[in-house]
C-alpha positions as CSV (number, residue, x, y, z in Angstrom):
1,M,-23.3,0.7,-16.6
2,S,-26.6,-0.8,-15.8
3,A,-29.1,0.8,-13.4
4,D,-28.3,-1.8,-10.8
5,G,-24.5,-1.1,-11.2
6,C,-25.1,2.6,-10.8
7,G,-27.2,2.0,-7.7
8,L,-24.5,-0.1,-6.1
9,A,-21.8,2.4,-7.1
10,S,-23.9,5.2,-5.6
11,G,-24.3,3.2,-2.4
12,S,-20.6,2.5,-2.1
13,R,-19.9,6.3,-2.5
14,Q,-22.4,7.0,0.2
15,D,-20.6,4.5,2.4
16,S,-17.3,6.3,1.8
17,R,-18.8,9.7,2.5
18,R,-20.3,8.3,5.8
19,A,-16.8,7.0,6.7
20,L,-15.3,10.4,6.1
21,T,-18.1,12.2,8.1
22,A,-17.6,9.7,11.0
23,A,-13.8,10.3,11.0
24,R,-14.4,14.1,11.2
25,A,-17.0,13.6,14.0
26,R,-14.5,11.5,16.0
27,R,-11.9,14.2,15.6
28,A,-14.3,16.9,16.7
29,R,-15.1,14.8,19.8
30,L,-11.5,14.3,20.6
31,L,-10.8,18.1,20.5
32,V,-13.3,18.8,23.3
33,V,-12.3,15.9,25.6
34,P,-10.1,17.0,28.5
35,R,-6.5,16.5,27.6
36,F,-5.6,14.1,30.4
37,A,-8.6,11.9,29.5
38,M,-7.2,10.9,26.2
39,L,-4.6,8.5,27.8
40,P,-6.0,5.1,28.6
41,L,-6.9,4.5,32.2
42,R,-4.7,1.4,32.4
43,R,-1.7,3.5,31.3
44,Q,-2.5,6.2,33.9
45,L,-2.7,3.5,36.7
46,A,0.6,1.9,35.6
47,A,2.3,5.3,35.5
48,A,0.9,6.2,39.0
49,L,2.3,2.9,40.4
50,A,5.6,3.5,38.8
51,A,5.8,7.1,40.2
52,A,4.9,5.8,43.7
53,L,7.6,3.2,43.5
54,L,10.2,5.7,42.3
55,L,9.3,8.2,45.0
56,S,9.5,5.4,47.7
57,I,13.0,4.3,46.4
58,A,14.3,7.9,46.2
59,T,12.9,8.7,49.7
60,A,14.4,5.6,51.3
61,T,17.8,6.3,49.7
62,L,18.1,10.0,50.5
63,A,16.2,10.3,53.9
64,P,19.0,8.9,56.1
65,F,21.5,11.7,55.0
66,G,19.5,14.8,56.1
67,G,20.7,18.4,55.8
68,D,19.9,21.3,53.5
69,E,22.0,19.8,50.7
70,T,19.9,16.6,50.8
71,F,16.8,18.7,50.7
72,V,17.9,20.3,47.4
73,V,19.0,16.9,45.9
74,A,15.7,15.3,47.0
75,A,13.7,18.2,45.4
76,L,15.6,17.7,42.1
77,V,15.1,13.9,42.1
78,Y,11.4,14.3,42.9
79,Q,11.1,16.8,40.1
80,L,12.6,14.3,37.7
81,I,10.1,11.7,38.9
82,V,7.2,14.1,38.3
83,V,8.3,14.7,34.8
84,I,8.5,11.0,34.1
85,A,5.0,10.6,35.6
86,A,3.7,13.3,33.3
87,V,5.2,11.6,30.2
88,L,3.9,8.2,31.2
89,G,0.6,9.0,32.7
90,G,-0.4,12.5,31.7
91,L,-1.6,15.5,33.7
92,L,-3.6,13.7,36.5
93,V,-0.7,11.4,37.4
94,A,1.8,14.3,37.3
95,V,-0.3,16.5,39.6
96,G,-0.8,13.7,42.0
97,G,2.9,12.9,41.9
98,A,3.9,16.6,42.5
99,V,1.6,16.9,45.6
100,A,2.9,13.6,47.0
101,A,6.5,14.6,46.3
102,G,5.9,17.9,48.1
103,A,4.5,16.1,51.1
104,L,7.4,13.7,51.2
105,L,9.8,16.6,50.9
106,N,8.2,18.3,53.9
107,F,8.0,15.2,56.1
108,F,11.4,13.7,55.5
109,F,13.7,16.6,54.5
110,A,12.4,19.9,55.9
111,A,13.2,20.6,59.6
112,P,11.8,19.4,61.8
113,V,11.8,16.0,60.0
114,H,9.0,13.5,60.5
115,S,6.6,16.3,61.1
116,V,4.2,18.3,59.0
117,A,5.4,21.5,60.7
118,I,8.0,23.6,58.8
119,A,10.5,25.6,61.0
120,D,12.3,27.4,58.1
121,G,10.2,29.7,56.0
122,A,12.5,29.2,53.1
123,H,11.7,25.5,53.1
124,L,8.0,26.3,53.0
125,V,8.5,28.6,50.0
126,A,10.7,26.0,48.3
127,I,8.1,23.2,48.8
128,V,5.2,25.4,47.5
129,V,7.3,26.5,44.5
130,F,8.2,22.8,43.9
131,V,4.6,21.7,43.9
132,V,3.6,24.6,41.6
133,V,6.5,23.9,39.2
134,G,5.6,20.2,39.3
135,V,2.0,20.9,38.4
136,I,3.0,23.2,35.5
137,V,5.5,20.7,34.2
138,G,2.8,18.0,34.4
139,L,0.4,20.3,32.6
140,V,2.8,21.0,29.8
141,V,4.1,17.5,29.3
142,G,0.7,16.0,29.8
143,Q,-0.8,18.2,27.1
144,S,2.0,17.5,24.7
145,E,1.5,13.8,25.2
146,A,-2.2,14.2,24.8
147,R,-1.7,16.2,21.6
148,L,0.5,13.4,20.3
149,S,-2.2,10.8,21.1
150,L,-4.8,13.0,19.4
151,A,-2.6,13.3,16.3
152,Q,-2.1,9.5,16.2
153,Q,-5.9,8.9,16.6
154,T,-6.7,11.5,13.9
155,A,-4.1,10.1,11.5
156,A,-5.5,6.6,12.0
157,A,-9.1,7.9,11.4
158,E,-8.0,9.7,8.3
159,S,-6.1,6.6,7.1
160,R,-9.3,4.5,7.5
161,A,-11.3,7.1,5.6
162,L,-8.7,7.1,2.8
163,A,-8.8,3.3,2.7
164,A,-12.6,3.5,2.4
165,Q,-12.3,6.0,-0.5
166,E,-9.8,3.6,-2.2
167,A,-12.2,0.7,-1.6
168,D,-15.0,2.8,-3.1
169,R,-12.9,3.5,-6.2
170,V,-12.1,-0.2,-6.7
171,K,-15.7,-1.3,-6.1
172,T,-16.9,1.4,-8.6
173,A,-14.4,0.2,-11.2
174,L,-15.3,-3.4,-10.6
175,L,-19.0,-2.6,-11.1
176,T,-18.1,-0.8,-14.3
177,A,-16.3,-4.0,-15.4
178,V,-19.3,-6.1,-14.6
179,G,-21.6,-3.7,-16.3
180,H,-19.7,-3.5,-19.6
181,D,-16.6,-5.6,-20.0
182,L,-18.2,-8.8,-18.7
183,R,-21.5,-8.3,-20.4
184,T,-20.0,-7.4,-23.8
185,P,-18.5,-10.9,-24.4
186,L,-21.5,-12.5,-22.8
187,A,-23.8,-10.6,-25.2
188,A,-21.7,-11.5,-28.2
189,A,-21.6,-15.2,-27.3
190,S,-25.3,-15.2,-26.6
191,A,-26.1,-13.5,-29.9
192,A,-24.1,-16.0,-31.9
193,A,-25.7,-18.9,-30.0
194,T,-29.2,-17.5,-30.5
195,S,-28.5,-17.0,-34.2
196,L,-27.3,-20.6,-34.6
197,A,-30.3,-21.9,-32.7
198,A,-32.8,-20.0,-34.9
199,Q,-35.1,-22.4,-36.8
200,D,-36.2,-20.0,-39.5
201,V,-32.8,-19.2,-40.9
202,E,-30.7,-21.5,-43.1
203,W,-27.0,-21.0,-42.4
204,T,-24.3,-22.0,-44.8
205,P,-21.4,-24.0,-43.3
206,A,-19.2,-20.9,-43.6
207,Q,-21.7,-18.8,-41.7
208,R,-22.1,-21.4,-39.0
209,A,-18.3,-21.6,-38.7
210,E,-18.1,-17.8,-38.4
211,L,-20.8,-17.8,-35.6
212,V,-19.0,-20.5,-33.7
213,D,-15.7,-18.6,-34.0
214,A,-17.5,-15.5,-32.6
215,Q,-18.7,-17.5,-29.6
216,I,-15.3,-18.9,-29.0
217,A,-13.6,-15.5,-29.2
218,A,-16.2,-14.0,-26.9
219,L,-15.8,-16.7,-24.3
220,R,-12.0,-16.6,-24.4
221,R,-12.2,-12.8,-23.8
222,L,-14.5,-13.5,-20.9
223,E,-12.2,-16.1,-19.6
224,R,-9.2,-13.8,-19.7
225,L,-11.1,-11.1,-17.9
226,V,-12.2,-13.5,-15.1
227,D,-8.6,-14.8,-14.8
228,D,-7.4,-11.2,-14.5
229,L,-9.9,-10.4,-11.8
230,L,-9.1,-13.6,-9.9
231,D,-5.3,-12.9,-10.2
232,T,-5.8,-9.4,-8.9
233,S,-7.5,-10.8,-5.9
234,R,-4.8,-13.4,-5.3
235,L,-2.1,-10.7,-5.6
236,D,-3.8,-8.5,-3.0
237,A,-4.1,-11.5,-0.7
238,G,-0.5,-12.6,-1.3
239,V,-1.6,-16.1,-2.4
240,L,-0.7,-16.0,-6.1
241,P,0.9,-19.4,-7.0
242,V,4.4,-18.9,-8.4
243,V,6.6,-21.7,-9.7
244,P,10.0,-20.3,-10.6
245,E,12.4,-22.3,-12.7
246,A,15.3,-21.8,-15.1
247,M,13.7,-20.6,-18.3
248,R,14.4,-18.7,-21.5
249,V,12.6,-15.4,-21.6
250,E,12.5,-15.3,-25.4
251,D,10.6,-18.7,-25.5
252,A,7.9,-17.2,-23.2
253,A,7.8,-14.0,-25.3
254,S,7.4,-16.0,-28.5
255,L,4.5,-17.9,-27.0
256,A,2.9,-14.6,-25.9
257,L,3.1,-13.2,-29.4
258,D,1.6,-16.4,-30.8
259,E,-1.2,-16.1,-28.2
260,L,-2.0,-12.5,-29.5
261,G,-2.4,-14.0,-33.0
262,A,-2.6,-11.8,-36.1
263,D,-2.6,-8.6,-34.0
264,A,1.1,-9.3,-33.1
265,D,2.3,-10.1,-36.7
266,G,4.0,-6.8,-37.0
267,V,5.8,-7.1,-33.6
268,A,9.6,-7.6,-34.0
269,M,11.4,-9.5,-31.3
270,T,15.2,-9.5,-30.9
271,A,17.2,-11.3,-28.3
272,D,20.9,-10.7,-27.4
273,A,23.1,-13.8,-27.8
274,R,24.4,-13.3,-24.2
275,V,21.0,-13.6,-22.5
276,P,21.3,-16.2,-19.7
277,D,18.3,-18.2,-18.4
278,A,16.1,-16.3,-16.0
279,L,14.7,-17.7,-12.7
280,A,11.0,-17.1,-13.2
281,D,7.6,-18.7,-13.8
282,P,7.2,-19.2,-17.6
283,V,3.4,-18.9,-17.4
284,L,3.6,-15.6,-15.6
285,V,6.3,-14.3,-17.9
286,Q,4.2,-15.2,-20.9
287,R,1.2,-13.3,-19.4
288,I,3.3,-10.3,-18.6
289,V,4.6,-10.1,-22.2
290,A,1.1,-10.6,-23.6
291,N,-0.3,-7.9,-21.4
292,L,2.5,-5.4,-22.3
293,V,2.4,-6.0,-26.0
294,G,-1.4,-6.1,-26.1
295,N,-1.5,-2.8,-24.3
296,A,1.1,-1.3,-26.6
297,L,-0.8,-2.4,-29.7
298,R,-4.1,-1.0,-28.4
299,H,-2.8,2.4,-27.4
300,A,0.4,3.1,-29.4
301,G,-1.0,2.6,-32.9
302,G,2.4,2.2,-34.4
303,A,5.4,-0.2,-34.5
304,V,6.0,-2.2,-31.4
305,G,9.2,-4.1,-30.6
306,V,10.3,-6.6,-28.0
307,R,14.0,-6.5,-27.0
308,I,15.6,-9.0,-24.7
309,A,19.1,-8.4,-23.3
310,P,21.3,-9.2,-20.2
311,V,21.8,-6.4,-17.6
312,G,25.4,-5.5,-16.8
313,A,28.7,-6.7,-18.1
314,K,28.5,-9.7,-15.8
315,P,24.7,-10.3,-16.1
316,D,22.8,-10.4,-12.9
317,A,19.4,-10.0,-14.5
318,V,17.5,-10.4,-17.8
319,E,15.6,-7.4,-19.2
320,L,12.7,-7.6,-21.6
321,A,11.7,-4.2,-23.0
322,V,8.4,-3.6,-24.9
323,V,9.0,-0.5,-27.0
324,D,6.3,1.5,-28.7
325,H,6.3,4.9,-30.4
326,G,2.8,6.1,-29.5
327,P,1.6,9.0,-27.3
328,G,3.2,7.5,-24.2
329,I,2.3,8.3,-20.6
330,P,3.2,11.6,-18.8
331,P,5.8,11.0,-16.0
332,D,3.4,12.1,-13.3
333,L,0.8,9.5,-14.3
334,R,3.0,6.5,-14.8
335,E,2.7,5.1,-11.3
336,A,-1.1,5.6,-11.4
337,A,-1.1,3.5,-14.6
338,F,0.1,0.5,-12.6
339,R,-2.8,0.7,-10.1
340,P,-5.6,-1.8,-10.5
341,F,-8.7,-0.6,-12.4
342,Q,-6.9,2.5,-13.6
343,R,-7.5,3.8,-17.1
344,L,-5.9,7.1,-18.0
345,D,-8.5,8.0,-20.7
346,D,-11.8,6.7,-22.1
347,R,-10.3,5.2,-25.2
348,G,-10.3,1.5,-25.9
349,T,-11.7,-1.3,-23.8
350,G,-10.6,-3.1,-20.7
351,V,-10.8,-2.4,-17.0
352,G,-7.3,-1.2,-16.4
353,L,-5.8,-4.5,-15.0
354,G,-3.0,-5.2,-17.6
355,L,-0.2,-3.1,-16.3
356,A,-1.1,-3.7,-12.6
357,L,-1.1,-7.4,-13.1
358,A,2.1,-7.3,-15.1
359,R,4.0,-5.5,-12.3
360,G,2.4,-7.7,-9.6
361,F,3.5,-10.8,-11.5
362,A,7.0,-9.4,-11.9
363,Q,7.4,-8.5,-8.2
364,A,6.0,-11.9,-7.2
365,M,8.9,-13.5,-9.1
366,G,11.5,-11.2,-7.5
367,G,11.7,-8.9,-10.5
368,D,10.2,-5.5,-11.3
369,L,8.5,-3.6,-14.1
370,V,9.0,0.1,-14.8
371,A,7.8,2.5,-17.6
372,Q,10.1,5.0,-19.2
373,D,10.1,7.3,-22.2
374,T,11.1,5.9,-25.6
375,P,13.7,8.0,-27.3
376,G,11.9,10.0,-30.0
377,G,8.5,9.5,-28.3
378,G,6.5,6.7,-27.0
379,L,6.6,4.4,-24.0
380,T,9.1,1.6,-23.0
381,C,8.1,-0.9,-20.4
382,R,11.1,-2.7,-18.9
383,L,10.7,-6.1,-17.2
384,R,13.7,-7.3,-15.2
385,L,14.0,-10.8,-13.9
386,P,16.8,-12.5,-11.8
387,I,19.0,-14.9,-13.6
388,A,18.9,-18.6,-12.7
389,P,21.8,-19.7,-10.4
390,G,24.6,-21.5,-12.2
391,T,23.5,-20.6,-15.8
392,T,25.6,-19.1,-18.5
393,A,24.7,-17.2,-21.6
394,P,24.0,-19.4,-24.7
395,G,26.5,-19.3,-27.5
396,S,24.0,-19.1,-30.3
397,A,23.4,-16.1,-32.4
398,P,20.7,-13.6,-31.6
399,G,17.2,-14.9,-32.4
400,A,14.7,-12.6,-34.0
401,R,11.0,-12.6,-34.8
402,E,10.6,-10.4,-37.8
403,P,7.4,-8.7,-38.8
404,S,5.1,-10.8,-41.1
405,A,4.8,-9.7,-44.6
């Protein structure tokens, strides 16, 4: 990577570290804030109003009855209201509600009623115990609610920090692509063009044709990489254009193999005679197959096959499997291989978009793409696509693309 790329990557890593540090600092500040202060003021005010309304309704309902039994019932109802206030508004609202409920219990239910005086010592003890219990309940429930709020805020802060880390990884990988995978074809095209433009060299027609072919190959590689980067962005934004239609998967696969040129001459393709039409975008299917087969040819280093077959006795999907017998991918790394800009080793070229784009295209068409072990060693990537409504399997014999001699 260039010095500029390294500098930008270093800056993005510093941004990620700053995000993590800020998240930890916010968590530390939350830990020393009084528990009741964590709940929003508007929520505390709403809870206080709700508690006042409930206390008023309970008092108006029970006060006309009087008697010791009503005193006990009122105390229990008030206690329930204090618990509700603690859950909704936290400690301050619960304490205020307990004190207010104690005063109401004294004024309306403890003899003599409608007076702050208390004739029965037992009522006085009961009211004091009620207020103390209410405060304790408010403290416990309020702290539990505050801890829950703290956990939610901490989880949100950590989620933002992890998102910043992932963004940093993607930016670093993108800078790597710009620093190498974009510059490599540009450099090749530039070198070929410079050679052709040289006035002091006499090129034969064959040499000129070779230099022109080198320019075209480099620019096509650059075009594919730019298309992959743009499609990755469109997938992330959910704006990838998809035009599904009834199509034959083997036709798209044949075009993909032709697109790969001589590299795919040794790839054998077989299609079951019962394969119905799939409901998919032919262009995206072709790109999926080209990505999967190209990936297998680069990393497997052996025979690669493409197999197309219906899924189930009464087909409800079409499956295309790209089978290789290379080193494969360990099971614990397979999902990581489908992440954008993910390369599992330093071999080969590319920025790690092939598998990610292939799965993204498949899911955008209502299908899926999974990777499994090949019996005997290797990797099998299975693309499943829904069948087109109202289609039936063709009656022709299985088609095949045999390896070129």
